[in-house]
C-alpha angles and dihedrals in degrees: 000000000000106000122218097257088049091053089054092052091048089048089054090049096048103083098051094032097057094044094048092051090052088055096251130121119272123243123276120243134196088250124088113285111262126203119267123241087257092053093045091053093044098239087163086061091061104127124237087239091061093043091049089052093049090050091053097043103034098037095237137130122246089257090051093047090053089045090054092052094048093047091047092052090052095045092053092056092047092048090050094055092047091048090056092042096048093047113177092002091066114116103174142284136236138178122228142166130084092283096032087246095139126078125191124195122193123215135172094215115074088203088072095064097089093054093047095050090047086070095056093256126123113246118224118191111209142172105240131049123230088245090055093050095047086047090053092047092051090053090049091049091051092050096042100067102166096350099171090167089060100036099162128047124166144158107253107196091187094062093031090233145105100248120212119201104203136184085209125026089216091060090055091051092049091051093053092052091047093050089050094223130141110274089221089072091059133078119180129210130185110256108230095193136003114247119239135184114273106232130107144164101262126116123251147126098303140078127292133215122224087344093293126059119060134217137157132260113250111194131335111246140173132221104197104304093339114102129207147115141274117234143149121308095222089063094073151340129241109292094025105137123225135205123195133249086277092052091247115140107271115170143282139271108266096184137004138178125193135174108021089040130009103227138129144148133213124210111214131210123249090270090072127066126198111234129188091246145101115210120249131188093254106015148347125302110213120229112210101169147318108263111159113246122222130251109280093027125135115262135178132200131206118202137166094237105044105014118211125008133157140200137134137287109258103181142352124214095040125167117210128186111208120182087263095053144287126305123194136199098036127139121242118218141175090235118117128230142170138207111297094034091092115125094019127135128283109193133173110201101317095330120105113231109177151300124283113260111170145300150165134269126023140253095267099058100018132258152187123261134188129207134196107236111249096222099065087044093056093043092047094054099031093243131154120220115233110237141165087264110121088232114012098158132111114297134192117269116248104050100178088355127309143064102292117112138182113241092034120122110228125193126213110280093026116141128222138168122229131166091355094306134101122233135189121215117242102188131022113257147139108256120236138176109284090035097083111152094249090055105047114054088174091067105028136036125197112244 
């Protein structure tokens, strides 16, 4: 149910929201001009390398690729505001259309329809809330253990179900019974291939573990004055030494989680410097932040085996069972990958999304790839993403008074105080200088 104060918030959003989703400029106000969502997320910083990969893999022109990124940035902000406004009724949101110019928002209360449509989004009335779907997935994961016959499980907001990809349909039915959940929450698909981690023992321009296995760097990070990079947990254990693409001594794994999650970070020696870039085949791709992209949004991957490939985000909150065990909380994509790409970067526009975990298929015939979201990785290890911001590192709370602090990872719905006001987070991200709540309406709304 959309409460009265939430309806007011949606009404205030409607004029700009509907116009931006249609690809037109928003309306001017008497207040100081604030950055658009696209400006906040650095869409203009999207590299030619990334845009070319989008054109090749998504079948779009350069102008259409830029339009997709702009519309996806706007849709993320609108969806975040509606998520907060709808509260427990919220059942997910996704972008669609050739230029990502359409946003659908699901609710379990039909009376929310007018407020959703006032923002320019399409309202979809469904049976199950996102909270119910997430809860069902958690029960399935608990019952699954090492369910190799049901290797992939995810919340699909577009079908309002928890989808199970099963090698044998009987195994999916048995899992639902064991989890004790309502069968109406579940949809089953035939699993064409079982996913696997994407590392191998071949040479290439990457990093090597203990002088043998090869993985790909995810994103450069810092922890205080220590420099390093984020990568996949299955690539190494704490103490595993690494050498760079040039086989020069590089560093060692400081922390690693796999299975359960697929996260790790490597601390490098003083010969290596963290930069705010992802390596491309013909240049650098800038990283400006880590704002989570919406379901349906464009996303690209860089890996040491197959280079740049793009696709779309299919589902967040996915659970995958590899031969080594189950990992949860990863994102499922239509991007291909191959062995040796593990640990590599997933990026949407200029916003870091995650590190490559595993998948199925290949880049000749196509495939599915999963990434570990970057924000939980940064938060879990106390790391700061290296970005093009002048000063992206951790800051002191209370600038200019309050609980918000640069370097902190905020999830959608989190509340902070800043400058004497209270704000609610619209999209998950790691805060940085310049992204103060009063400056970026694409990331924060005043309560």
